[in-house]
MDAnalysis code that builds the backbone (N, CA, C; Angstrom):
import MDAnalysis as mda
import numpy as np

u = mda.Universe.empty(258, n_residues=86, atom_resindex=np.repeat(np.arange(86), 3), trajectory=True)
u.add_TopologyAttr("name", ["N", "CA", "C"] * 86)
u.add_TopologyAttr("resid", np.arange(1, 87))
u.add_TopologyAttr("resname", ["UNK", "UNK", "UNK", "UNK", "UNK", "UNK", "UNK", "UNK", "UNK", "UNK", "UNK", "UNK", "UNK", "UNK", "UNK", "UNK", "UNK", "UNK", "UNK", "UNK", "UNK", "UNK", "UNK", "UNK", "UNK", "UNK", "UNK", "UNK", "UNK", "UNK", "UNK", "UNK", "UNK", "UNK", "UNK", "UNK", "UNK", "UNK", "UNK", "UNK", "UNK", "UNK", "UNK", "UNK", "UNK", "UNK", "UNK", "UNK", "UNK", "UNK", "UNK", "UNK", "UNK", "UNK", "UNK", "UNK", "UNK", "UNK", "UNK", "UNK", "UNK", "UNK", "UNK", "UNK", "UNK", "UNK", "UNK", "UNK", "UNK", "UNK", "UNK", "UNK", "UNK", "UNK", "UNK", "UNK", "UNK", "UNK", "UNK", "UNK", "UNK", "UNK", "UNK", "UNK", "UNK", "UNK"])
u.atoms.positions = np.array([
    [46.004, -96.610, 37.217],
    [45.458, -97.655, 36.357],
    [44.068, -97.237, 35.872],
    [43.727, -97.652, 34.695],
    [42.460, -97.313, 34.072],
    [41.291, -97.873, 34.893],
    [40.340, -97.034, 35.286],
    [39.196, -97.508, 36.077],
    [38.374, -98.567, 35.337],
    [38.268, -98.455, 34.008],
    [37.510, -99.444, 33.243],
    [38.192, -100.810, 33.292],
    [39.512, -100.825, 33.252],
    [40.261, -102.087, 33.358],
    [39.953, -102.745, 34.697],
    [39.985, -101.967, 35.775],
    [39.670, -102.520, 37.096],
    [38.230, -103.003, 37.172],
    [37.323, -102.252, 36.552],
    [35.908, -102.631, 36.539],
    [35.717, -103.974, 35.822],
    [36.415, -104.154, 34.706],
    [36.309, -105.402, 33.940],
    [36.941, -106.552, 34.712],
    [38.060, -106.310, 35.360],
    [38.670, -107.357, 36.194],
    [37.689, -107.803, 37.275],
    [37.047, -106.850, 37.939],
    [36.073, -107.172, 38.983],
    [34.884, -107.928, 38.401],
    [34.446, -107.549, 37.203],
    [33.330, -108.238, 36.546],
    [33.708, -109.683, 36.224],
    [34.925, -109.897, 35.759],
    [35.397, -111.253, 35.462],
    [35.366, -112.102, 36.735],
    [35.905, -111.561, 37.814],
    [35.955, -112.298, 39.082],
    [34.551, -112.617, 39.581],
    [33.662, -111.620, 39.537],
    [32.306, -111.801, 40.038],
    [31.486, -112.751, 39.162],
    [31.518, -112.538, 37.852],
    [30.666, -113.333, 36.964],
    [31.131, -114.782, 36.840],
    [32.423, -115.024, 37.058],
    [32.948, -116.389, 36.941],
    [33.215, -117.035, 38.301],
    [32.831, -116.337, 39.368],
    [33.008, -116.860, 40.735],
    [34.445, -117.294, 41.005],
    [35.386, -116.449, 40.667],
    [36.809, -116.738, 40.892],
    [37.171, -116.274, 42.301],
    [36.792, -117.057, 43.282],
    [36.900, -116.666, 44.683],
    [38.326, -116.439, 45.164],
    [39.277, -117.123, 44.599],
    [40.667, -117.020, 45.049],
    [41.461, -115.972, 44.272],
    [40.806, -115.248, 43.378],
    [41.491, -114.295, 42.509],
    [41.105, -112.872, 42.894],
    [42.089, -111.970, 42.913],
    [41.833, -110.554, 43.140],
    [42.129, -109.801, 41.842],
    [41.625, -108.576, 41.699],
    [41.947, -107.811, 40.489],
    [43.454, -107.666, 40.259],
    [44.225, -107.568, 41.338],
    [45.677, -107.447, 41.199],
    [46.320, -108.717, 40.642],
    [45.639, -109.858, 40.784],
    [46.161, -111.129, 40.270],
    [46.023, -111.235, 38.755],
    [45.164, -110.425, 38.180],
    [44.892, -110.513, 36.741],
    [45.767, -109.504, 36.003],
    [46.629, -110.020, 35.126],
    [47.471, -109.177, 34.278],
    [46.604, -108.701, 33.110],
    [46.393, -107.412, 33.018],
    [45.496, -106.858, 32.000],
    [45.961, -107.146, 30.574],
    [47.242, -107.395, 30.396],
    [47.782, -107.662, 29.062],
    [47.864, -109.156, 28.749],
    [47.679, -110.007, 29.753],
    [47.809, -111.454, 29.556],
    [46.566, -112.023, 28.867],
    [46.740, -113.119, 28.141],
    [45.583, -113.761, 27.510],
    [44.567, -114.206, 28.563],
    [43.295, -114.117, 28.209],
    [42.254, -114.585, 29.128],
    [42.052, -116.093, 29.013],
    [42.333, -116.648, 27.833],
    [42.045, -118.059, 27.578],
    [43.326, -118.865, 27.436],
    [43.228, -120.133, 27.777],
    [44.318, -121.108, 27.742],
    [45.446, -120.644, 28.655],
    [46.416, -119.895, 28.116],
    [47.467, -119.343, 28.967],
    [46.890, -118.157, 29.725],
    [47.667, -117.532, 30.536],
    [47.172, -116.378, 31.279],
    [46.163, -116.798, 32.331],
    [44.950, -116.279, 32.241],
    [43.915, -116.569, 33.235],
    [43.351, -117.974, 33.096],
    [43.475, -118.571, 31.914],
    [43.064, -119.962, 31.720],
    [41.573, -120.185, 31.607],
    [40.841, -119.215, 31.078],
    [39.399, -119.381, 30.922],
    [39.094, -120.346, 29.779],
    [37.856, -120.876, 29.774],
    [37.436, -121.772, 28.704],
    [36.194, -121.211, 28.004],
    [35.615, -121.984, 27.093],
    [34.494, -121.487, 26.295],
    [33.249, -121.212, 27.137],
    [33.024, -121.982, 28.177],
    [31.889, -121.730, 29.069],
    [32.105, -120.397, 29.795],
    [33.339, -120.160, 30.235],
    [33.664, -118.880, 30.876],
    [33.421, -117.720, 29.905],
    [33.776, -117.924, 28.641],
    [33.588, -116.876, 27.628],
    [32.106, -116.534, 27.497],
    [31.273, -117.557, 27.486],
    [29.832, -117.350, 27.378],
    [29.304, -116.576, 28.587],
    [29.699, -116.989, 29.773],
    [29.251, -116.322, 30.999],
    [29.754, -114.880, 31.049],
    [30.992, -114.668, 30.657],
    [31.551, -113.321, 30.650],
    [30.841, -112.456, 29.616],
    [30.551, -113.021, 28.460],
    [29.818, -112.285, 27.420],
    [28.457, -111.831, 27.909],
    [27.752, -112.706, 28.619],
    [26.434, -112.355, 29.170],
    [26.579, -111.239, 30.202],
    [27.586, -111.342, 31.063],
    [27.813, -110.305, 32.076],
    [28.126, -108.959, 31.421],
    [28.924, -108.974, 30.356],
    [29.251, -107.737, 29.641],
    [28.006, -107.153, 28.961],
    [27.154, -108.028, 28.431],
    [25.908, -107.563, 27.816],
    [25.024, -106.873, 28.844],
    [24.877, -107.500, 30.008],
    [24.021, -106.940, 31.053],
    [24.570, -105.622, 31.586],
    [25.864, -105.583, 31.851],
    [26.451, -104.396, 32.487],
    [26.620, -103.222, 31.529],
    [27.023, -103.506, 30.294],
    [27.378, -102.427, 29.372],
    [26.472, -102.319, 28.143],
    [25.509, -103.228, 27.997],
    [24.624, -103.185, 26.847],
    [25.296, -103.561, 25.537],
    [26.326, -104.383, 25.623],
    [27.071, -104.809, 24.429],
    [26.426, -106.028, 23.803],
    [26.727, -106.258, 22.538],
    [26.328, -107.511, 21.904],
    [27.527, -108.062, 21.143],
    [27.587, -109.382, 21.082],
    [28.713, -110.064, 20.445],
    [28.183, -111.069, 19.436],
    [28.972, -111.317, 18.410],
    [28.669, -112.373, 17.446],
    [29.489, -113.592, 17.851],
    [28.798, -114.657, 18.236],
    [29.494, -115.881, 18.653],
    [30.333, -116.411, 17.487],
    [31.469, -116.984, 17.820],
    [32.367, -117.589, 16.831],
    [32.892, -116.611, 15.783],
    [32.924, -115.352, 16.125],
    [33.466, -114.345, 15.212],
    [34.930, -114.110, 15.554],
    [35.744, -113.939, 14.531],
    [37.163, -113.639, 14.764],
    [37.293, -112.307, 15.500],
    [36.430, -111.357, 15.169],
    [36.440, -110.050, 15.824],
    [36.148, -110.209, 17.318],
    [35.181, -111.053, 17.667],
    [34.845, -111.293, 19.074],
    [36.031, -111.918, 19.790],
    [36.700, -112.857, 19.150],
    [37.889, -113.480, 19.753],
    [38.957, -112.430, 20.054],
    [39.108, -111.483, 19.153],
    [40.089, -110.422, 19.373],
    [39.697, -109.548, 20.564],
    [38.412, -109.256, 20.707],
    [37.938, -108.444, 21.838],
    [38.163, -109.156, 23.167],
    [38.073, -110.482, 23.164],
    [38.219, -111.268, 24.384],
    [39.662, -111.744, 24.599],
    [40.605, -111.195, 23.877],
    [41.996, -111.647, 23.975],
    [42.604, -111.350, 25.345],
    [42.280, -110.201, 25.907],
    [42.854, -109.797, 27.198],
    [41.919, -108.787, 27.854],
    [42.196, -108.468, 29.094],
    [41.412, -107.435, 29.780],
    [41.573, -106.103, 29.050],
    [42.789, -105.801, 28.612],
    [43.013, -104.540, 27.888],
    [42.185, -104.484, 26.607],
    [42.125, -105.584, 25.874],
    [41.335, -105.623, 24.641],
    [39.853, -105.433, 24.950],
    [39.374, -106.077, 26.011],
    [37.980, -105.907, 26.413],
    [37.702, -104.461, 26.810],
    [38.612, -103.855, 27.543],
    [38.429, -102.465, 27.982],
    [38.351, -101.526, 26.777],
    [39.175, -101.762, 25.795],
    [39.136, -100.943, 24.564],
    [37.791, -101.089, 23.874],
    [37.324, -102.332, 23.733],
    [36.038, -102.591, 23.094],
    [34.897, -101.981, 23.891],
    [34.868, -102.238, 25.188],
    [33.791, -101.715, 26.043],
    [33.794, -100.190, 26.015],
    [34.962, -99.590, 26.132],
    [35.065, -98.142, 26.134],
    [34.517, -97.486, 24.880],
    [34.629, -98.173, 23.754],
    [34.174, -97.572, 22.496],
    [32.763, -97.995, 22.093],
    [32.182, -99.010, 22.772],
    [30.866, -99.513, 22.363],
    [29.808, -99.554, 23.460],
    [30.150, -99.182, 24.654],
    [29.186, -99.324, 25.741],
    [27.987, -98.411, 25.530],
    [26.824, -98.919, 25.940],
    [25.595, -98.129, 25.871],
    [25.116, -97.772, 27.273],
    [25.790, -98.281, 28.304],
    [25.425, -97.994, 29.700],
    [26.637, -97.543, 30.469],
])
């Protein structure tokens, strides 16, 4: 499995305090919001801040492009892999 995917899964668990969730519980292809992991807009904000701190990324709030990046762990890994500064 891709190490970046595992790193992002761990970041999601840590930054959102998902105490009952392990990286193996998160399907990298499943949606992060509503269905799948069931995150909400507050979770998106917290995750965005964690991604900014860890990888030096920046996001445009309410952008369709940002929504696409946050669609799944795999989508985030693709974005982080191509844009990380750290």
